[in-house]
C-alpha positions as CSV (number, residue, x, y, z in Angstrom):
1,M,45.6,71.0,-48.5
2,R,44.4,67.9,-50.6
3,N,46.3,65.9,-48.4
4,F,44.3,67.8,-45.6
5,V,41.2,66.9,-47.1
6,G,42.0,63.3,-48.0
7,W,43.4,62.8,-44.3
8,R,39.9,64.2,-43.2
9,Y,37.9,62.4,-45.2
10,I,40.1,59.2,-44.1
11,I,39.4,60.1,-40.6
12,A,35.7,60.9,-41.3
13,I,35.6,57.5,-42.5
14,A,38.1,55.5,-40.8
15,L,37.4,56.9,-37.3
16,P,33.7,55.9,-37.2
17,L,34.4,52.3,-39.3
18,L,37.1,52.0,-36.0
19,L,35.0,53.2,-33.6
20,A,32.0,51.1,-34.9
21,S,34.7,48.5,-35.1
22,L,35.5,48.5,-31.7
23,G,32.4,48.9,-30.2
24,V,31.3,45.8,-31.9
25,I,34.1,43.8,-31.1
26,S,33.3,45.1,-27.7
27,M,29.9,44.2,-27.5
28,T,30.9,40.5,-29.2
29,T,33.3,39.9,-26.8
30,D,31.0,40.8,-23.9
31,L,28.2,39.0,-25.6
32,L,30.5,35.7,-26.1
33,K,31.5,35.9,-22.1
34,Q,27.5,36.2,-21.2
35,V,26.7,33.6,-23.5
36,A,29.6,31.3,-22.4
37,G,28.4,32.2,-18.6
38,N,25.2,31.3,-19.2
39,A,26.1,28.2,-20.5
40,D,28.2,27.4,-17.6
41,R,25.8,28.1,-15.3
42,A,23.4,26.0,-16.9
43,E,25.4,23.2,-16.8
44,E,26.3,23.8,-13.5
45,L,22.8,23.7,-12.2
46,R,22.7,20.3,-14.6
47,N,25.8,18.8,-12.8
48,R,24.4,19.5,-9.4
49,E,21.3,17.8,-10.3
50,I,23.1,14.8,-11.8
51,V,25.6,14.6,-8.5
52,V,22.3,15.1,-6.2
53,R,20.4,12.1,-8.0
54,L,24.0,9.8,-7.8
55,L,23.8,10.9,-4.3
56,K,20.0,9.8,-3.9
57,N,20.3,6.8,-5.8
58,A,23.0,5.5,-3.9
59,E,20.8,6.4,-0.5
60,T,17.4,5.2,-1.8
61,D,19.3,1.7,-2.9
62,L,21.0,1.4,0.3
63,V,17.7,2.0,1.8
64,R,15.7,-0.9,-0.2
65,L,18.5,-2.9,0.8
66,A,18.7,-2.6,4.5
67,G,14.6,-2.6,4.7
68,Q,14.6,-5.9,2.3
69,N,17.4,-7.5,4.9
70,A,15.3,-6.4,7.8
71,R,12.2,-7.9,6.9
72,W,13.9,-10.8,6.0
73,D,12.8,-14.2,8.0
74,E,16.1,-16.0,7.4
75,A,18.0,-12.6,9.3
76,A,15.4,-13.0,12.1
77,R,16.4,-16.2,13.0
78,H,19.9,-15.5,12.9
79,V,19.5,-12.1,14.9
80,Y,17.2,-13.2,17.5
81,P,17.9,-14.7,20.4
82,D,21.2,-14.7,19.6
83,V,23.4,-13.2,16.8
84,D,25.0,-15.9,14.6
85,A,28.2,-14.1,13.8
86,Q,29.2,-16.7,11.5
87,W,25.9,-16.9,8.9
88,I,26.3,-12.8,8.9
89,R,30.0,-13.3,8.1
90,A,28.6,-16.2,5.4
91,T,25.5,-14.1,4.4
92,W,26.0,-10.3,4.6
93,G,29.5,-10.7,4.2
94,S,29.7,-13.0,1.4
95,I,27.1,-11.0,-0.5
96,N,29.1,-7.9,-0.3
97,S,32.4,-9.5,-1.2
98,I,30.4,-10.2,-4.5
99,G,29.0,-6.7,-6.0
100,H,29.9,-3.3,-4.2
101,A,26.2,-2.6,-2.8
102,Y,27.9,-1.6,0.7
103,D,31.4,-1.7,2.3
104,R,30.4,-2.5,6.0
105,V,27.3,-4.3,7.7
106,V,26.7,-3.7,11.5
107,V,24.2,-5.3,13.6
108,F,23.4,-3.4,17.3
109,E,21.3,-3.0,20.2
110,R,19.8,0.7,20.0
111,E,19.8,1.1,23.8
112,T,23.4,0.6,24.5
113,G,25.1,0.8,21.4
114,Q,26.8,-2.6,21.9
115,V,27.8,-3.5,18.4
116,L,27.2,-7.4,17.7
117,A,28.7,-8.3,14.7
118,S,30.3,-6.3,12.0
119,E,31.5,-7.4,9.0
120,G,33.8,-5.3,6.2
121,G,36.4,-3.1,7.0
122,G,38.5,-4.5,10.1
123,Q,37.5,-4.1,14.0
124,G,34.3,-6.7,13.9
125,A,32.2,-6.5,17.2
126,A,34.6,-4.1,18.6
127,L,33.8,-1.2,16.7
128,D,32.6,1.8,18.8
129,L,29.7,2.8,16.4
130,K,29.4,6.5,17.9
131,S,32.3,7.4,17.2
132,Y,32.5,5.5,13.7
133,L,29.2,7.6,12.6
134,G,30.4,11.1,14.1
135,G,27.8,12.1,16.0
136,T,24.6,10.5,13.4
137,F,24.2,7.6,15.9
138,D,21.7,8.9,18.1
139,A,19.9,10.3,15.1
140,L,19.6,7.5,13.2
141,S,18.6,5.2,16.5
142,S,16.4,7.3,18.0
143,G,14.0,7.6,15.1
144,F,12.7,4.3,15.7
145,G,10.0,3.6,18.0
146,E,9.3,-0.1,19.7
147,F,7.7,-1.7,16.2
148,D,9.8,-4.0,13.8
149,L,8.1,-3.0,10.9
150,A,8.9,0.8,10.9
151,Q,11.1,2.4,7.7
152,P,14.5,2.3,7.7
153,I,16.1,5.8,8.3
154,S,18.9,6.8,6.0
155,S,21.9,9.8,6.3
156,Y,24.9,10.8,5.4
157,A,27.7,11.2,7.2
158,K,31.6,12.0,8.1
159,T,32.8,8.4,9.4
160,L,35.9,6.9,10.5
161,D,36.4,5.2,7.0
162,G,35.6,8.8,5.2
163,P,32.3,10.2,3.9
164,A,29.5,7.5,3.3
165,V,26.0,6.9,3.6
166,V,24.3,4.7,6.5
167,A,21.0,2.9,6.2
168,V,19.3,1.8,9.9
169,A,16.4,-0.3,10.4
170,P,15.5,-2.7,12.9
171,V,15.2,-6.5,12.2
172,M,12.3,-8.1,12.0
173,R,12.0,-10.2,15.4
174,G,9.9,-12.8,13.7
175,A,8.7,-15.4,16.7
176,E,11.2,-13.7,19.0
177,R,8.6,-11.0,20.1
178,D,10.1,-10.4,23.4
179,A,13.7,-10.1,22.6
180,P,15.3,-6.7,22.7
181,L,15.0,-5.0,19.8
182,R,18.2,-4.8,17.3
183,F,19.2,-3.0,14.4
184,V,21.0,-3.5,11.3
185,A,23.0,-0.6,9.6
186,F,24.4,-0.9,6.2
187,V,27.5,1.7,5.4
188,R,28.2,2.4,1.9
189,K,31.5,4.7,1.1
190,L,31.7,7.3,-0.9
191,D,35.1,6.9,-2.1
192,G,37.3,7.4,-4.9
193,K,35.7,4.1,-6.1
194,F,32.1,4.7,-5.6
195,F,32.2,8.2,-7.8
196,S,34.5,6.5,-10.8
197,A,31.5,4.0,-10.9
198,M,28.6,6.4,-10.5
199,Q,29.6,9.9,-12.4
200,S,29.2,10.3,-16.2
201,D,32.2,10.9,-18.3
202,K,30.7,13.5,-20.8
203,L,28.6,15.5,-18.0
204,V,30.9,15.4,-14.8
205,H,34.6,14.7,-14.2
206,E,36.5,14.4,-11.4
207,L,33.7,14.1,-8.9
208,H,35.2,13.5,-5.4
209,S,35.0,14.5,-1.6
210,V,36.1,17.3,0.3
211,P,36.3,18.5,3.7
212,A,32.5,20.4,4.2
213,S,34.4,23.6,4.9
214,M,35.8,23.6,1.5
215,A,31.9,23.2,-0.2
216,Q,30.5,26.7,1.1
217,D,31.0,29.1,-2.3
218,Q,31.6,25.7,-4.9
219,G,30.3,22.4,-5.2
220,L,28.0,20.8,-3.3
221,L,27.3,20.8,0.5
222,V,26.2,17.4,2.1
223,K,24.8,17.1,5.6
224,T,23.9,14.8,8.2
225,I,20.2,13.5,9.4
226,T,20.4,16.6,11.6
227,G,21.2,18.9,9.9
228,D,24.9,19.5,10.3
229,P,27.5,19.4,7.8
230,A,29.1,16.1,6.9
231,F,31.4,16.4,3.7
232,G,31.0,18.3,0.7
233,L,31.8,17.3,-3.2
234,V,33.3,19.5,-6.2
235,W,33.9,18.1,-9.7
236,Q,35.0,19.2,-12.8
237,G,32.2,21.0,-16.0
238,A,32.6,19.2,-19.2
239,G,33.2,23.2,-20.1
240,L,29.8,23.8,-22.2
241,G,30.4,27.3,-22.1
242,A,33.6,27.2,-24.4
243,E,32.0,25.0,-26.4
244,A,29.1,26.5,-27.1
245,T,31.5,29.9,-27.7
246,S,34.0,28.3,-30.1
247,H,32.1,28.6,-32.9
248,A,31.0,31.8,-32.2
249,R,34.8,33.3,-32.3
250,Q,35.7,32.1,-35.3
251,K,33.2,33.7,-36.7
252,A,33.7,37.1,-35.0
253,S,37.8,36.7,-36.3
254,L,36.1,37.0,-39.5
255,I,33.8,39.8,-38.8
256,V,37.2,42.1,-37.5
257,G,38.7,41.0,-41.2
258,F,35.7,42.0,-43.2
259,L,34.7,45.0,-40.9
260,L,37.3,46.7,-42.9
261,L,35.6,46.2,-46.2
262,V,32.2,46.7,-45.9
263,M,29.9,47.5,-42.5
264,T,27.0,45.9,-44.0
265,G,29.0,42.4,-43.6
266,I,29.7,43.7,-40.5
267,G,25.9,43.9,-39.4
268,F,25.2,40.3,-41.1
269,V,27.6,38.9,-39.4
270,C,26.8,40.0,-36.2
271,W,23.3,38.6,-36.7
272,R,24.2,35.3,-37.9
273,L,26.6,35.1,-34.5
274,I,24.0,36.3,-32.1
275,L,21.7,33.8,-33.7
276,T,24.2,30.7,-33.6
277,L,25.2,31.9,-29.8
278,A,21.5,31.8,-28.7
279,T,20.9,28.4,-30.5
280,N,23.8,27.3,-28.5
281,E,22.5,28.9,-25.1
282,E,19.0,27.4,-25.9
283,R,20.7,24.1,-26.7
284,A,22.3,23.6,-23.4
285,L,19.3,24.9,-21.3
286,H,17.4,22.2,-23.4
287,Q,19.7,19.4,-22.6
288,A,19.9,20.4,-18.6
289,L,15.8,20.2,-18.4
290,H,14.7,17.7,-20.8
291,D,15.1,13.7,-21.0
292,S,17.6,12.9,-23.8
293,L,15.8,9.6,-24.8
294,T,12.5,11.4,-25.3
295,E,12.6,15.0,-25.4
296,L,10.4,15.2,-22.8
297,P,10.6,17.8,-19.8
298,N,12.6,15.6,-16.9
299,R,12.2,16.0,-13.3
300,A,13.9,18.8,-13.0
301,A,11.7,21.2,-15.2
302,L,8.7,19.5,-13.8
303,V,9.9,20.6,-10.0
304,E,10.6,24.1,-10.8
305,T,7.1,24.7,-12.9
306,L,5.5,22.7,-9.6
307,R,7.2,25.5,-7.7
308,E,6.1,28.4,-9.4
309,L,2.4,27.0,-9.7
310,R,2.5,26.7,-5.5
311,A,3.8,30.1,-5.3
312,A,1.2,31.9,-7.8
313,N,-1.1,29.5,-5.8
314,T,-2.5,28.3,-9.2
315,P,-4.6,25.0,-8.9
316,H,-3.0,22.3,-10.3
317,V,-3.5,18.4,-10.9
318,I,-0.7,15.6,-12.0
319,A,-1.2,12.4,-13.9
320,Y,1.5,10.1,-12.2
321,A,2.0,7.3,-14.7
322,D,4.0,4.0,-14.4
323,L,3.8,1.6,-17.0
324,D,2.9,-2.1,-16.8
325,G,4.9,-4.9,-18.4
326,F,7.7,-2.7,-19.5
327,K,10.3,-4.4,-17.8
328,E,9.0,-8.1,-19.6
329,V,9.5,-6.4,-23.1
330,N,13.0,-5.3,-21.8
331,D,13.5,-8.6,-20.7
332,S,12.5,-10.0,-23.9
333,Y,13.4,-8.1,-26.5
334,G,16.5,-5.9,-25.4
335,H,16.9,-2.7,-24.2
336,Q,16.9,-1.0,-27.8
337,V,13.6,-2.0,-28.6
338,G,12.3,-0.6,-24.8
339,D,13.9,2.7,-25.6
340,R,11.9,2.8,-28.9
341,L,9.0,1.7,-27.0
342,L,9.4,4.6,-24.3
343,R,10.0,7.3,-27.1
344,A,6.4,5.5,-28.8
345,V,4.9,5.8,-25.5
346,G,6.4,9.4,-25.1
347,A,4.9,10.7,-28.5
348,G,1.2,9.1,-27.5
349,I,1.5,10.8,-24.2
350,V,2.2,14.1,-25.7
351,R,-0.5,13.8,-28.1
352,L,-3.4,12.7,-25.5
353,A,-2.3,15.5,-23.7
354,A,-2.4,18.5,-26.1
355,N,-4.1,20.9,-23.3
356,A,-1.8,19.8,-20.5
357,T,0.6,22.3,-19.2
358,M,3.5,19.6,-18.8
359,A,4.3,16.2,-19.8
360,S,7.6,15.0,-18.6
361,R,9.0,12.0,-18.0
362,M,10.5,11.2,-14.5
363,G,12.9,8.5,-15.6
364,G,12.5,4.5,-16.4
365,D,8.6,3.9,-17.4
366,E,7.6,6.7,-15.3
367,F,5.9,9.7,-16.9
368,V,3.8,12.6,-15.1
369,V,1.6,15.2,-16.9
370,L,0.7,18.2,-15.5
371,F,-2.2,20.3,-15.5
372,E,-3.4,23.4,-14.7
373,G,-6.8,25.9,-13.8
374,E,-10.2,25.2,-12.6
375,A,-10.8,21.9,-15.0
376,A,-7.5,20.4,-14.1
377,E,-9.4,17.3,-12.1
378,F,-11.4,16.6,-14.7
379,D,-8.8,17.2,-17.6
380,A,-6.3,14.7,-15.6
381,G,-9.1,12.0,-15.1
382,K,-9.7,12.2,-19.1
383,F,-6.4,12.1,-19.9
384,A,-5.7,8.5,-18.0
385,D,-8.7,7.2,-19.4
386,M,-7.1,7.8,-22.7
387,L,-3.8,6.6,-21.7
388,L,-5.2,3.7,-20.9
389,H,-7.4,3.8,-24.1
390,F,-3.9,4.3,-26.0
391,L,-2.0,1.4,-24.3
392,A,-4.8,-1.2,-24.8
393,K,-3.4,-1.7,-28.3
394,P,-0.1,-3.5,-28.7
395,F,3.0,-1.8,-29.8
396,D,5.0,-3.3,-33.2
397,I,8.6,-2.6,-33.2
398,D,10.2,-4.0,-36.2
399,G,7.6,-6.9,-35.9
400,R,7.7,-7.2,-32.2
401,V,4.7,-7.0,-30.3
402,A,5.2,-5.3,-27.2
403,Y,2.3,-5.4,-24.8
404,V,2.3,-2.3,-22.1
405,G,-0.6,-0.8,-19.6
406,A,-0.2,1.7,-17.3
407,S,-1.1,2.2,-13.4
408,I,-2.1,6.0,-13.0
409,G,-1.6,7.8,-9.7
410,I,-3.7,11.3,-9.5
411,S,-3.5,13.9,-7.1
412,K,-4.2,17.0,-7.1
413,S,-2.5,20.7,-5.1
414,E,-3.5,21.2,-1.7
415,S,-3.3,24.6,0.2
416,S,-1.6,22.6,3.2
417,D,1.2,21.4,0.7
418,G,4.2,21.4,2.8
419,D,6.2,22.1,-0.5
420,E,5.8,21.4,-4.4
421,L,6.9,17.8,-3.8
422,E,3.8,16.8,-1.7
423,I,1.5,16.6,-4.6
424,L,4.4,14.0,-6.4
425,R,4.4,11.8,-3.3
426,R,0.5,11.8,-2.9
427,A,0.3,10.7,-7.0
428,D,3.0,8.4,-6.3
429,V,0.9,6.7,-3.5
430,A,-2.1,6.5,-5.7
431,M,-0.1,5.3,-8.5
432,Y,0.8,2.2,-6.2
433,R,-2.8,1.5,-4.8
434,A,-3.6,1.5,-8.9
435,K,-0.5,-1.3,-8.8
436,E,-2.3,-3.1,-5.5
437,E,-5.6,-3.5,-7.4
438,G,-4.6,-5.3,-10.6
439,K,-2.8,-2.7,-12.3
440,N,-3.7,-1.0,-15.6
441,R,-6.1,1.3,-14.2
442,K,-6.0,4.6,-12.5
443,R,-6.8,5.7,-8.9
444,V,-7.1,8.9,-7.4
445,Y,-5.5,10.0,-3.9
446,D,-7.3,9.5,-1.2
447,Q,-6.2,10.4,2.7
448,S,-7.3,7.1,3.4
449,F,-4.8,5.2,1.6
450,D,-2.1,6.8,4.5
451,V,-4.2,5.8,6.7
452,E,-4.6,2.0,5.5
453,R,-0.8,2.0,5.4
454,A,-1.0,3.1,9.1
455,E,-3.7,0.3,9.5
456,S,-1.9,-2.1,7.9
457,Q,1.0,-2.0,10.1
458,A,-1.1,-2.2,13.2
459,I,-2.9,-5.8,11.7
460,A,0.9,-7.2,10.5
461,T,1.6,-6.3,14.1
462,E,-1.1,-7.9,16.0
463,L,-0.7,-11.0,13.3
464,R,2.4,-11.3,13.8
465,G,1.7,-11.9,17.4
466,I,-1.6,-14.4,16.3
467,I,1.0,-17.0,14.4
468,R,3.4,-16.8,17.1
469,N,0.5,-17.6,19.5
470,R,-0.8,-20.0,17.5
471,S,-4.5,-18.2,17.9
472,L,-5.7,-18.0,13.5
473,D,-9.3,-19.3,13.9
474,L,-10.3,-21.8,11.2
475,A,-13.7,-22.4,9.5
476,F,-14.9,-25.7,7.7
477,Q,-17.2,-25.8,5.0
478,P,-18.5,-29.3,3.8
479,V,-18.5,-30.6,0.4
480,I,-21.2,-32.6,-0.8
481,S,-21.1,-35.4,-3.6
482,A,-23.5,-34.6,-6.3
483,K,-24.4,-38.1,-6.6
484,D,-25.2,-39.4,-3.2
485,M,-25.4,-36.0,-1.3
486,R,-22.7,-37.4,0.7
487,I,-20.0,-35.0,2.4
488,T,-16.5,-36.0,0.7
489,G,-14.7,-33.4,1.9
490,V,-14.2,-29.8,3.6
491,E,-12.7,-26.3,2.9
492,A,-10.7,-25.0,5.7
493,L,-11.3,-21.2,6.0
494,A,-8.7,-18.8,8.0
495,R,-10.5,-16.5,10.1
496,W,-9.3,-13.5,12.2
497,P,-9.4,-14.1,16.1
498,R,-12.5,-13.5,17.7
499,H,-11.2,-12.6,20.7
500,S,-9.6,-9.4,19.0
501,R,-10.7,-6.2,19.7
502,R,-11.1,-5.5,15.7
503,T,-12.5,-7.2,13.0
504,V,-10.3,-8.3,9.7
505,S,-11.7,-10.1,6.6
506,P,-10.0,-13.0,5.5
507,D,-8.6,-10.9,2.2
508,R,-7.9,-8.1,4.1
509,F,-4.9,-9.7,6.6
510,I,-3.6,-12.1,3.7
511,A,-3.0,-9.3,1.5
512,V,-1.1,-7.3,5.0
513,A,0.2,-11.2,5.3
514,E,1.6,-10.7,1.6
515,S,3.0,-7.5,2.0
516,A,4.6,-8.2,5.4
517,G,6.4,-11.0,4.7
518,L,4.2,-13.7,7.4
519,I,2.5,-15.1,4.3
520,D,4.9,-18.0,4.6
521,E,4.2,-18.4,8.1
522,L,0.3,-17.5,8.2
523,G,-0.1,-20.5,5.6
524,E,1.9,-22.7,7.1
525,L,-0.1,-22.5,10.5
526,M,-3.8,-23.0,8.0
527,L,-2.1,-26.0,7.0
528,D,-1.0,-27.4,10.3
529,N,-4.4,-26.5,11.9
530,A,-6.5,-28.0,9.4
531,C,-4.2,-31.4,9.2
532,A,-4.4,-31.2,12.9
533,A,-8.3,-31.3,12.6
534,A,-8.7,-34.0,10.0
535,R,-7.1,-36.4,11.5
536,D,-10.7,-36.8,13.1
537,W,-12.4,-37.1,9.8
538,P,-10.7,-40.2,8.2
539,G,-11.5,-40.8,4.5
540,L,-12.5,-36.9,3.6
541,R,-10.3,-34.6,1.7
542,V,-9.4,-31.2,3.4
543,S,-8.8,-28.5,1.0
544,V,-6.5,-25.2,2.0
545,N,-6.2,-22.0,0.5
546,I,-2.8,-20.8,-0.8
547,S,-0.8,-17.8,-1.9
548,A,0.9,-17.3,-5.1
549,V,3.4,-15.4,-2.7
550,Q,3.8,-19.1,-1.5
551,L,4.8,-20.6,-4.7
552,N,7.9,-18.3,-4.7
553,N,9.6,-20.1,-1.4
554,P,11.9,-22.7,-3.1
555,R,10.9,-24.7,0.3
556,F,7.3,-24.8,-0.3
557,V,6.4,-28.3,-1.0
558,E,9.1,-29.3,1.2
559,R,7.4,-27.3,4.4
560,S,3.6,-28.3,3.2
561,L,4.7,-32.0,3.0
562,A,6.4,-32.2,6.2
563,I,3.8,-30.4,7.9
564,I,1.1,-32.8,6.5
565,E,3.0,-35.9,7.3
566,S,3.7,-34.6,11.2
567,R,0.2,-34.9,11.4
568,G,-0.3,-38.5,9.9
569,I,-2.4,-37.2,7.2
570,A,-1.8,-39.1,3.9
571,P,-0.8,-36.2,1.2
572,R,-3.6,-38.0,-1.2
573,R,-6.1,-36.4,1.3
574,V,-5.3,-32.8,1.4
575,E,-6.1,-30.3,-1.9
576,F,-4.1,-27.1,-2.4
577,E,-6.8,-24.3,-3.4
578,I,-5.3,-21.3,-5.7
579,T,-7.3,-18.4,-7.5
580,E,-6.4,-18.1,-11.5
581,T,-5.5,-14.2,-11.4
582,S,-3.3,-15.0,-8.6
583,L,-0.9,-17.4,-11.1
584,I,-0.8,-14.8,-14.1
585,R,2.1,-13.4,-11.6
586,D,4.5,-16.1,-12.4
587,A,2.8,-18.9,-14.6
588,D,6.5,-21.0,-15.1
589,R,7.4,-21.1,-11.2
590,A,3.7,-22.2,-10.3
591,K,3.3,-24.8,-13.1
592,L,6.5,-26.6,-11.9
593,V,5.6,-26.3,-7.8
594,F,2.0,-27.9,-9.0
595,K,3.7,-30.9,-10.7
596,D,6.0,-31.3,-7.7
597,L,3.2,-31.6,-5.3
598,Q,1.0,-34.0,-7.6
599,R,4.0,-36.2,-7.5
600,H,3.6,-36.7,-3.8
601,G,0.0,-37.1,-4.0
602,I,-1.7,-33.5,-3.1
603,K,-4.2,-32.5,-5.4
604,I,-4.7,-28.7,-7.1
605,A,-7.5,-26.9,-7.6
606,L,-8.4,-23.9,-9.3
607,D,-10.5,-21.5,-7.3
608,D,-13.2,-18.9,-8.3
609,F,-13.0,-20.4,-12.1
610,G,-14.7,-17.4,-14.4
611,T,-13.8,-14.8,-12.7
612,G,-10.3,-14.2,-14.5
613,F,-9.1,-14.8,-17.7
614,S,-8.5,-18.5,-17.8
615,S,-8.6,-20.6,-21.3
616,I,-8.2,-24.2,-22.4
617,G,-4.6,-23.9,-22.9
618,Y,-4.2,-22.3,-19.5
619,L,-5.9,-25.3,-17.9
620,R,-4.1,-27.9,-19.7
621,T,-1.2,-26.3,-18.7
622,F,-1.3,-26.3,-15.0
623,N,-3.3,-29.9,-15.1
624,F,-5.7,-29.1,-12.4
625,D,-7.3,-32.0,-10.8
626,R,-10.1,-30.1,-9.9
627,I,-12.0,-27.0,-10.9
628,K,-14.3,-25.0,-8.6
629,I,-16.6,-22.9,-10.5
630,D,-17.2,-19.2,-9.1
631,K,-20.4,-18.8,-7.0
632,S,-21.1,-15.7,-9.5
633,I,-21.7,-18.2,-12.1
634,I,-23.8,-20.7,-10.2
635,S,-25.7,-17.9,-8.9
636,K,-27.3,-17.1,-12.7
637,V,-27.9,-20.5,-13.9
638,L,-31.1,-20.6,-13.0
639,S,-32.3,-17.3,-15.0
640,N,-29.5,-16.8,-17.5
641,P,-29.2,-20.0,-20.0
642,G,-25.4,-18.3,-21.1
643,E,-24.3,-18.8,-17.4
644,L,-25.7,-22.3,-17.8
645,A,-23.9,-22.8,-21.0
646,I,-20.8,-21.8,-19.3
647,V,-21.4,-24.6,-16.8
648,Q,-21.8,-27.4,-19.4
649,G,-19.0,-25.7,-21.4
650,T,-16.7,-26.4,-18.5
651,L,-17.8,-29.5,-17.5
652,L,-17.1,-30.9,-20.9
653,V,-13.4,-29.2,-20.8
654,A,-12.8,-31.1,-17.5
655,R,-14.0,-34.5,-18.4
656,G,-11.3,-34.0,-21.4
657,L,-8.8,-33.2,-19.2
658,S,-9.4,-35.8,-16.0
659,A,-10.7,-33.0,-13.9
660,D,-13.6,-32.8,-11.0
661,V,-15.6,-29.7,-11.1
662,T,-17.1,-28.1,-7.8
663,A,-19.7,-26.0,-7.6
664,E,-19.6,-22.8,-5.3
665,G,-22.3,-20.9,-3.2
666,V,-24.7,-23.1,-4.3
667,E,-27.9,-21.4,-2.3
668,K,-31.3,-23.0,-3.6
669,Q,-32.5,-26.6,-4.2
670,D,-33.2,-25.9,-7.9
671,E,-30.0,-25.2,-8.7
672,V,-28.5,-28.4,-7.3
673,A,-31.0,-30.3,-9.5
674,V,-29.4,-28.5,-12.6
675,L,-26.1,-28.8,-11.6
676,K,-26.3,-32.2,-10.9
677,L,-28.1,-32.7,-13.7
678,A,-25.3,-30.8,-15.9
679,G,-22.7,-33.5,-14.4
680,C,-21.2,-31.4,-11.5
681,T,-18.6,-33.6,-9.7
682,E,-19.3,-32.1,-6.1
683,L,-21.6,-29.0,-4.7
684,Q,-20.6,-26.2,-1.9
685,G,-22.7,-23.6,-0.9
686,H,-25.2,-22.4,2.1
687,Y,-28.1,-24.8,0.9
688,F,-26.0,-27.3,2.4
689,H,-23.9,-26.0,5.1
690,E,-22.5,-22.9,6.1
691,A,-18.8,-22.3,7.3
692,M,-18.8,-23.8,10.6
693,E,-16.1,-24.7,13.6
694,A,-14.4,-28.1,13.6
695,S,-16.6,-29.2,16.9
696,A,-20.0,-28.8,14.7
697,F,-18.4,-30.6,11.5
698,G,-17.2,-33.4,13.2
699,K,-20.9,-33.7,14.5
700,L,-22.0,-33.5,10.9
701,V,-19.6,-36.3,9.9
702,R,-20.6,-38.8,12.8
703,A,-24.1,-38.7,12.2
704,Q,-23.5,-39.4,8.7
705,R,-21.4,-42.4,9.5
706,E,-24.6,-43.6,11.9
707,R,-27.0,-43.1,9.0
708,E,-24.7,-45.6,6.9
709,A,-24.2,-47.7,9.9
710,E,-28.3,-48.4,10.1
711,R,-28.3,-48.9,6.3
712,K,-25.7,-51.2,6.4
713,L,-27.4,-52.9,9.3
714,A,-31.1,-52.7,7.7
């Protein structure tokens, strides 16, 4: 009986413990599997995002490469009217041999599909491009009109060399506008070399391509521009699920050992186990949705939140900030200081955007802050102002002083948005508008930005014809000596042709010329026309405005001297004018170019002085021959003693630097007297003459000479 009772108690105690132990073990095992599965799924999502980003980066780089080469003046000269295969081999072929930006480059005509030149992979001009691209040729080539300013088109393709990304762009025709439009295609193979260089050792392993049919259930199916399957990508994850549960499994074994001793210990260990597993799962999810440097949410987290807000029809606004000057900090102090600066900026953004839905880092030096609700637009604008104020102060990083600003684009959600990414595109457009307007400012997206982009393309197309036909108009404004009121020089001003159906201001078409790669040709045409007109005005100085972009052309000095010489003008009669704000872009380059020009006798004038950030050190650095005081200061010399003091101070500095001073925008006779008394060397403005045609200016010069001849005879 006692044995029976003993066994009964044993059974009464052991059976519940055994059942409880088995239940706990079963639940623990299932929980481990679930957590491991969740971690593996989170890892898979992150790995998929990484693979998609790698592909997109490769495509973006190739598109940028195709666009830059297609708009290259040098490429236009060697593709039209006849393809210079030797140049293509020596240029595009030799560049590819140095790095690995692409594996094949092909020049072809769209209408016939004829390959005119091919480098990389053999076959040369005998290459059958339609067969090689595996059905994507028509889709890539039919997306363009007849204009050579179109953006490149790209696609993934299953080529005869294997999986690849292809970027096609029309080659800018330059002066050969009547030639059939030709295209250049850059091909980068997505082979083992590519994947071994691009995959991360700690995140995605054994990344490689497979036939499209094998990527239906696993990996990533990559499609062509037409939506047809091209190939698949598969990879091996790092096994975060097993890693996340390895520590938990050790604790689970301890639980089983102590389960026979005390049920309380089992509950405590299970609680610790669940806590550990939850922490590991949370860490894995955090890594998938956050930037590792700043710990801010990443692009994937932002896009997911935008998708949720759009699905819920919740009004939202984003502020897209790109740091100005960050590259210079990185180049000067190194990436370690740059990373610390990004962390500091990220922390500041989090503090300033306390009421935001999300503050994220898109990558590089780009940050996006998301606001939602009825006051989202106001909050975004207020945040942008605070961020600009925050960045106005320098950062001190271990004694290294770093200055950065920000260009900020703001865009709000619209009911017509095609997807959640449209708001990002508009904010990005507004951000680049802020950069174009001088950086360190905010701009709210407006539909006119997209309209202006299309208008700029139309202006560029017409401007190319104007340059080809040499139909640019010039106006000439006399420059008067303050000493004896004689005409001593003339400024040549570019004007949009009067016969055109549109009216375009000089500032507008010059900006378009800079962005479209036409500024060198436009500047040379303007200099040539000005020098041709100046042959009839011996002894007078002719001033021509130049763009800072022209200074980046290594042949600028050589080409300018050749044009001046061809027109029979002495270089000492020519003066180049440049604004001080444009010199800030690359002061070192400008200094070298100016020194070379002055060595040949050409004078350099600083235009619009007083509107930028000039200092005495700035003036000494560039050694200007002339300083032209802006009309915004001249117009106030009679009413504002402070403006007159600026003029007098400028004259003192100019004397110390042996530079002449010209007052621009003179409108009144009293201004003439004051400026002459102050010591200005020359005067220019509507009080004397407005800008006029060359023939009218010639009459003024002849009349002056006749008066001087009469005085000599008398």
